[in-house]
N, C-alpha and C positions, 0 to 999 in steps of 0.2 A: 457701549468703546468708544474708546479714545479714539479720537481724530489726530493724523498726523500731526499738527503742532501740537496738540495736548502731548502726547508721545515725544516729544521732543522738548520739552518743556521738565517734563519729569527726569531728563538725564541730563540739568545741569544745576548748578547752585548755588546760591546765594556765597556770597564771600565780603570780608573787609579789607578791603586795599591796604589799610597804615598795616595788618597784619605782613603782608610781604617785604616787610622795608629790611634792606641789608639782604637780599636772599641772592644767591647765586651761583647754586645747583639744585638737583631737581626742577626742574624750569618746569613750567605746564601754560596751555595757549590759556587765554583769560578772556570773556566775551562782554557784548551787553548786550540788551534786549529793545528790538524792535516791532513793533505793533501795528501794523495797515490796512486798514481795512476788517479787523480783525484777522486778520493772518499773526502770529508770533513768530518770531526766527530770532533766531541766536547769531551775530555777527559775528565775529573775531576784531578784538582790539588788540591785541599783541600775541605771538608767536613764543617762540622757546628761543627763538633766534636774538641775539645778545644787544642786535642796536634795539628790536621792539621793548628787548626788559631791562635798556635803559631808559625808555620811554615813562613804563611804567615806573618806576624810581623817578623819573621827574615830577610827573604828575604828583608824589604822593608828597616829593619835596614843598610843590608848588600849595601843597592843601586845598586843593579843589579835587575834590574828588568824593562830591554830592551824588553823580551818577552813580548809581548802581553796576555790579560789574559779575559775573560768574564766571564758571569752571564748571569742565564736564564731572557728572559722579567720579567717574573709574580715578580722579585726579584729590580725591578730598585728602586720604592720608597724606601725602603731600602737602596738600594745604593748612592740617594741622600738626605735622614738624614745622613745618613754616612759623605758624602761629603761636604753638608752643617757645617757639625758640624767641620773637620779638617778646611774649611777654614774659620769660625769662629776664632780658635786659631792664625791662620796664622793672618788675618787680626788686630788681639789684639794684636798681636806681634811689639814693635816697628820697633823690629831692619829688617824686610821684607820687603827691597824695594819696593816702591809704584807698579812701575809695575809688579814685579810679582804677588803683591797680586790682581792688575785689571786682567793680562792674565787669571790668576788663577780659577778667578771669572768669567772673559765672558766667558770661556771652558766652565765651568757648566751649565753657562747660555744657550749659543749656543747647548750643549747637549740635556737638557730641552726641549728646546723651535723644534729642530730637530725630539726628538722623540713625539711629537708632531703633528707634520705637517708631516715627512716624512714616520711614521710608524704607524699611527693611534693611540697613545695610549688612553687611556680613559683621558679624561678630569681632572683625578683627578692630573694627572701627574704635570697640571699645578701649580697646589698648591705650588711647588715647587718653581717657581720662582720666589713665595713672601718673601721667606727664602731669596733666592739669592740676590734682587732686597734690599732687607735692608742691607747688607753686603758691597753690594754698597755701598751704602746711607754712611756706616758707615767710610768704606774706603776712602769716599771722600770729609767727613765732613775738614778730616786736610790737603786737598787740596784746597779747596773752589772750587773745580769742576771743574779742565781747559778741557776747549773743547781740547784743542790742545795734551797733554799730553790723552786726550780717542781714540783720532782721530789716535796716535798712534799702538792703539791694535786691534781695530775694523775691521771688514772681509774686505775685498775691493771686492770681489765678491758678486755677489749680490745671496742670495738665500732667498728664506720667511722666514724660520729659522734663519739664521744670520739677515739679516735685523730688526726683530722684536724687537733682542738682542741693537741695534746700535741706535734705535728709543727710547727702554727704557733707554740707558745711558745716551743720548743728552738730553730728557727731565728732568734723575734724576738730571744730571749736572744745567741746566736753572733751576729747583727750589731753588740749592742751590747755584747758582749765584745770585738770585734774593731774595734771604731769604726769599723763602716761609715756612711754619712751617714746623717744622720735617716733620710730618703725611700726612700734602698736597704733597710733596717731594717726599715720597717713593709709596702715591698713582697714584704720576703724571711717575715717573722711572716705577709702574708695570704698570698702563695702556697702557704707549708707548710699554711696551713689549709684552700686548697681543690684542693690536690695530688689528691684524691683521688676529684673533686669527679664522675669518668667514670664509678663504678662505680653510679651512681645508675640510668645506663642498663641496667648488668649484670644477672640473674635474677638476684632475691637469695638463694634458694637455693645458690645457687653461691659467691655472696658471703660466707653465714652460715655454708657445709658445717661438720661437723666432718670434722675430719681432713684425709686426704692428698688433693688433687685429681687426677682422672684428666687424661693428655694434653691432651684433647679440652677440659675443662674448661677447666684451666690456660691455654688458645689462645681461650679465649673470655674469660678473662679479660684475658690480656693487652693484651684492646681498651681499655680503661678510661683507658688513656692517650693517646690520638690522641681518646677519645671526651673527654674532659677539657678537650681545649685548645678543640676543637669550640666547646662550653658557653661557655667564659672569652671566649673570640673573640667568638660570635653574641653576649653581651651586652653589646661596644661602649665596657666600660666600665671594662676591667681592661687595664694594660701588657702585654711583653715578658716583664718578668718571672716574672711570677705564671702568664701563657700556658707558659712556658718549664718554669716548676718540675712544671706538672699532665702537660706533653707528655715531660720526660727523667728524672723521679723514680726509673724503673725502669732507667736506661742503667747502664753499669759503668763503669769508668776502662779496665778494659783491654780495652774494644770489646763485652762480652760478652753485653752489654744487652739491650732493648725498648725503641720498639719500632723502632728503626734502626741500630741497632748502634753508635751513636756512642762516641767512646772521648778520653780525656784532657782535652785543651782545646776540643777538639768540644762538648762538654758546659757548660753554663754555668756560671757559680761558684755560682750560684742551684741549680740542678738538681744539682751536686755538692755541696749541703752540705745541702738537703734528703735526698737519699740518705744520707743519715750519722744523719741525726735517724731517718726514714722507719725505718731497720732499727733505728736502737737502740731506740724505739718499741714496735719491731713484739715485739725480742725481749724487753723489760720489762713485758708489760702480759700478762695471763692469758687463756687460750682457753679454752674445754670440754676441748679434748684438749691440753693442754700447762699447765707451770706456767710464772710466770715466772721471770724470768733475775734473778738480781741486778745489781744497775747495773757492779760489778764485771768479775761472771764473762761478762756482754754485750760489755763491751769490750773483752778479751782473744780470745772467741771471734771480731770482729767484727777483729781483729787478725791474731789469726792463721792464722783458718783464713778468712775470709773481704776480707783487703787485697786482691784484687783488683779488688774491687768500688768501692774508695773511693779517692779525692784522698788522698792518707796527710799532705801537709797538714792539710788539713781535720779528717781525722778524730784526728790528734794535739795538736792544736790542743783538737780533744772534750773529748778525754783531761782537757787538763793547765786546761780549766777545770770541768769537773764537781766540783772542791770537795769533802767533807766527806763529802757522800756516797757517797764511796767508798771 
């Protein structure tokens, strides 16, 4: 059972104060955390009062933002709106280095997906993912979606939320490199980011298990694909592309996948792309029970030992576009 301080701790989320630059509407209270003799308390640093908001702006301007700040859980949607507005200005600034832009967008994307998977936030939080994917698309457009550049910022430890963002970024870059239409590219990236949302309905002890799953556990995990379809369809804000990617990313080109055993072009092109990116990221990120493979080794494994799983044209394109990271 949670103690009172632990319950209070769960009601607050850390934020990056810099993302609140220039905000004037949808203000919310900001807190800092104290710990006195093992008792955690959140103390209000700034309320929605305009004078307090000026204090926040002054602190940001001073650059002295080393202290950790927090907001209430119910203010997250407002916070992510401000964060994406800040990122939009950052992406539009030609003086800001590409790596800085992508790192900040990646951080916000990761926090959005972590909120969904780790804290069981409302499905509504996923709508913020659409905004950050649009910003990443804008950011990548000027670089032709270099996979090597992207690989420098992706998280190398496997968590469901970081894996989701990584796959979304790889899908987006693939769409740009293959010159897909802009709207299709964005949907491909968004579908990649949301491909595993069904895992939120699976027992976390199974999802986070160290080591090989039992046959029964694997059957339970396989349900995340249709569950993901159901979640995204129920939100009534995503097109067929995004929904299909949730449902088809474990289908195999040779027909031996799940949940429906689709084969070849029965699987949507988006589902086939997501399959490649999903496996590649899983192979190249660390888990407690396995080391990460180097990009070259992962691609050799995918080509020589797993070829039946993929649309080989997509896999070959991916190998060709990986760049100097190989």
